[in-house]
C-alpha positions in Angstrom: 100.3 167.2 -224.0 103.3 168.5 -223.9 105.5 167.8 -226.7 109.1 166.4 -227.1 111.7 168.8 -229.2 114.7 168.2 -231.2 116.3 170.4 -228.2 115.2 168.9 -225.4 115.9 165.4 -227.2 119.6 166.9 -227.7 119.5 168.4 -224.0 118.6 164.6 -222.7 121.5 163.0 -224.8 123.5 165.6 -223.1 122.8 164.4 -219.9 123.2 161.2 -220.4 126.8 161.6 -221.9 128.6 162.7 -218.9 127.0 159.6 -217.1 128.5 157.7 -219.6 131.6 159.4 -219.5 131.9 158.3 -215.7 130.7 155.5 -215.8 133.5 154.6 -219.0 136.3 156.3 -216.3 134.9 154.2 -213.6 135.2 151.1 -215.2 138.6 151.5 -216.8 140.1 152.8 -213.2 138.2 150.0 -210.6 137.1 147.4 -213.6 136.7 144.4 -210.9 135.0 146.7 -208.1 132.6 148.2 -211.5 132.0 144.3 -212.2 130.9 143.4 -208.6 128.2 146.2 -208.6 126.5 144.8 -211.6 126.9 141.7 -210.0 125.4 142.4 -207.0 122.2 144.3 -208.6 122.2 141.3 -210.7 121.7 139.0 -207.8 119.3 141.6 -206.1 117.3 141.3 -209.2 117.1 137.7 -209.1 116.1 137.7 -205.8 113.0 139.8 -206.3 112.1 138.0 -209.4 113.6 134.8 -209.0 111.3 132.6 -207.2 108.6 134.0 -209.5 110.3 132.6 -212.1 111.1 129.3 -210.6 110.4 126.2 -212.8 109.6 124.5 -209.9 108.4 124.8 -206.3 111.5 124.4 -203.7 109.9 123.1 -201.3 108.2 120.3 -203.2 109.6 116.5 -202.3 109.6 114.4 -205.6 111.7 110.8 -204.2 111.4 109.6 -207.9 113.9 112.5 -208.8 116.3 112.3 -206.4 119.8 113.0 -207.0 119.4 113.8 -210.7 122.6 115.4 -212.0 122.3 118.7 -214.1 119.9 118.2 -217.3 117.4 119.8 -219.5 115.0 119.2 -217.5 116.4 120.8 -214.4 119.5 122.8 -214.8 121.4 122.0 -211.7 120.3 119.2 -211.0 118.3 117.5 -207.9 118.7 117.1 -204.3 118.5 114.1 -202.3 114.4 114.8 -201.9 114.1 115.3 -205.5 113.6 119.1 -205.3 115.1 121.2 -208.0 118.3 123.4 -207.2 117.6 125.8 -209.6 114.3 126.8 -207.6 116.1 126.3 -204.2 118.6 128.7 -205.3 116.5 131.2 -206.4 114.3 131.6 -203.5 117.7 130.5 -201.2 118.8 133.9 -203.0 115.8 135.9 -201.3 116.3 134.7 -198.2 120.3 135.2 -198.1 120.1 138.7 -199.6 116.6 139.4 -196.9 119.1 138.2 -194.1 121.8 140.5 -195.6 119.6 143.7 -196.0 117.8 143.6 -192.9 120.9 142.8 -190.8 122.3 146.2 -193.0 119.0 148.5 -191.9 119.4 147.7 -188.0 123.2 147.6 -188.1 123.5 151.9 -190.2 120.4 152.6 -187.8 121.6 151.6 -184.6 125.3 152.0 -185.1 125.1 155.2 -186.7 123.4 156.8 -183.9 125.1 155.2 -181.3 128.5 156.2 -182.7 127.2 160.0 -183.0 126.5 159.9 -179.2 129.0 158.4 -178.3 131.8 160.5 -180.2 130.5 163.9 -179.8 129.1 163.5 -176.3 132.2 161.4 -174.9 132.7 161.8 -171.0 130.9 158.6 -169.6 128.6 158.2 -172.1 131.3 157.4 -174.3 133.2 155.1 -172.1 130.2 152.9 -170.8 129.3 152.3 -175.0 133.1 151.7 -175.6 133.5 149.5 -173.3 130.3 147.6 -174.4 131.9 147.5 -177.9 135.3 146.4 -177.0 133.8 143.3 -174.7 131.3 142.4 -177.8 134.7 142.8 -180.5 136.7 140.1 -177.9 134.1 137.5 -178.7 134.5 135.7 -182.3 131.8 136.4 -184.1 130.6 133.3 -185.1 130.5 132.1 -181.8 128.8 135.1 -180.2 126.3 134.4 -183.3 126.0 130.9 -182.4 125.1 131.9 -178.8 122.6 134.4 -179.2 120.8 132.3 -181.6 120.6 129.2 -179.4 119.5 131.4 -176.8 116.2 132.9 -179.0 115.7 129.8 -181.1 116.7 129.6 -184.8 114.1 131.9 -187.0 114.5 134.2 -189.4 114.4 137.2 -187.0 116.7 136.3 -184.1 119.2 135.2 -187.1 118.9 138.5 -188.2 119.3 139.8 -184.7 121.5 137.7 -183.8 124.4 138.7 -186.8 123.0 142.2 -186.8 124.0 141.9 -183.2 127.8 141.5 -183.5 128.0 143.3 -187.2 127.1 146.8 -185.0 129.9 147.8 -182.9 132.2 147.7 -185.6 130.1 150.6 -187.0 129.4 152.4 -184.0 133.5 152.6 -183.5 134.2 153.8 -187.1 131.5 156.5 -186.7 132.9 157.9 -183.4 136.3 158.0 -185.0 134.8 160.1 -188.3 133.0 162.2 -185.3 135.8 162.6 -182.8 137.8 164.7 -185.6 134.7 166.5 -187.1 133.8 168.1 -183.8 137.2 169.7 -183.5 136.4 171.3 -187.1 136.1 174.9 -187.7 132.4 175.2 -189.2 131.1 173.0 -185.8 133.3 175.5 -183.4 131.4 178.4 -185.4 127.7 176.7 -185.1 128.3 176.5 -181.2 129.4 179.9 -180.8 126.3 181.0 -183.1 124.0 179.1 -180.8 123.2 175.5 -182.7 121.7 173.4 -180.6 123.4 169.6 -180.1 120.8 168.2 -182.7 121.0 170.9 -185.6 125.3 170.4 -185.0 124.9 166.2 -185.5 122.3 166.4 -188.0 123.1 169.5 -190.1 127.3 169.3 -189.9 128.6 166.2 -188.7 126.1 163.2 -189.9 126.2 164.5 -193.2 130.1 163.9 -193.6 130.2 160.5 -191.8 128.2 159.3 -194.9 131.1 158.0 -197.1 132.4 156.2 -194.1 129.0 154.9 -193.8 128.3 153.5 -197.3 131.8 151.9 -197.6 131.2 149.8 -194.4 127.5 149.1 -195.4 129.2 147.6 -198.3 131.4 145.3 -196.2 128.5 144.6 -194.0 126.6 142.9 -196.6 128.3 139.9 -197.4 129.4 139.3 -194.1 126.1 139.5 -193.3 125.2 136.6 -195.8 128.4 134.4 -194.9 127.5 134.2 -191.1 123.7 133.9 -191.7 125.5 130.6 -194.4 127.6 129.7 -191.2 124.6 129.6 -189.2 122.6 127.3 -191.4 125.2 124.9 -192.1 125.2 124.2 -188.8 121.6 123.7 -188.4 121.0 127.2 -186.7 120.4 129.5 -189.1 116.7 129.5 -190.9 114.8 126.6 -190.0 113.5 123.6 -193.0 112.0 124.0 -195.6 113.6 127.8 -196.0 116.2 126.7 -198.5 119.1 129.7 -197.7 122.5 128.8 -199.3 123.8 127.8 -196.4 120.8 125.3 -195.8 121.8 123.8 -199.1 125.6 123.5 -198.5 124.5 121.5 -195.0 122.4 119.2 -196.9 125.0 118.5 -199.4 128.2 117.7 -197.5 126.6 113.8 -196.7 126.2 113.3 -200.7 129.5 115.2 -202.1 130.1 111.6 -203.8 126.9 110.6 -205.1 125.7 114.2 -205.9 128.7 117.1 -205.7 126.4 119.6 -207.8 124.4 120.1 -204.6 127.2 122.2 -203.2 128.5 124.0 -206.3 125.8 126.1 -206.8 125.1 127.7 -203.5 128.4 127.6 -202.8 129.7 129.7 -205.7 126.8 131.9 -205.1 127.8 132.7 -201.6 131.7 133.2 -202.6 130.2 135.7 -205.6 128.5 137.2 -203.4 131.2 138.1 -200.8 133.6 138.8 -203.3 131.4 141.1 -204.9 130.7 142.6 -201.9 134.3 143.3 -200.5 135.5 144.7 -204.1 132.5 147.0 -204.2 133.6 148.4 -200.9 136.9 148.8 -202.0 135.6 150.7 -205.0 133.4 153.1 -203.3 136.3 153.9 -201.0 138.6 154.9 -203.8 135.8 156.4 -205.5 134.3 158.5 -202.7 137.2 159.4 -200.6 138.8 162.4 -201.5 142.3 162.0 -200.4 142.0 158.5 -202.1 140.4 160.7 -205.4 143.2 162.9 -206.1 146.0 160.1 -206.2 
């Protein structure tokens, strides 16, 4: 068994000190973004463990407890069917964030690949891809999502497909613009002169240089995806009942704003906090990861 010596303990403390110092500098420079990152991490943890710790079954109907105001028994109150709102909010966090991360995974994977191909090869391939991107960007995002979900039918997979379809074109255009600059750089020219094939140039020399832009865009895709999912659910075309997504909860609450305003408070506040935190985190990452902004 390996013993922990005083020297090892000092080394670990020395390694932790720079991390704490960097975190303190980051908080001082970008306090809102730093707090936003903590909020998003807390929401992710809530989505993972929240449904397990929920005090009630989020879909269990209890007519005797309908429209109960917040109390010690129901911290967020109950809805018109007597379902505990705290339990539904916790379950809704998992659904809404799952949609956001699935959209993020699909959008980043497809958008990065197509953007690399479009920017690097150019020609007819680039023209076809960009005309399709232009066409998708001319249609309002929510309208396009509504059309896709209506055609496919409301379900969790179809909602993810619809939102990924409207988010991916922006990432394609972003990656393409980065690639157009990178492929004219000296190190790419040198790699071509040395006989490197396209796959090696794209994966070893160009793709790593797109990570900063993709990461920043990803932090913006996540809250946008959650907001679109909430909008679709609010309109009755999102994740179907009895799944308690935040948007569905808001849709249910609009008929009871006079008699049960607490029904709209928790999901509405959480959607606003999530979208705001994602946007602020994107701004912070852009400032931290972009060397041009970091040097100012």
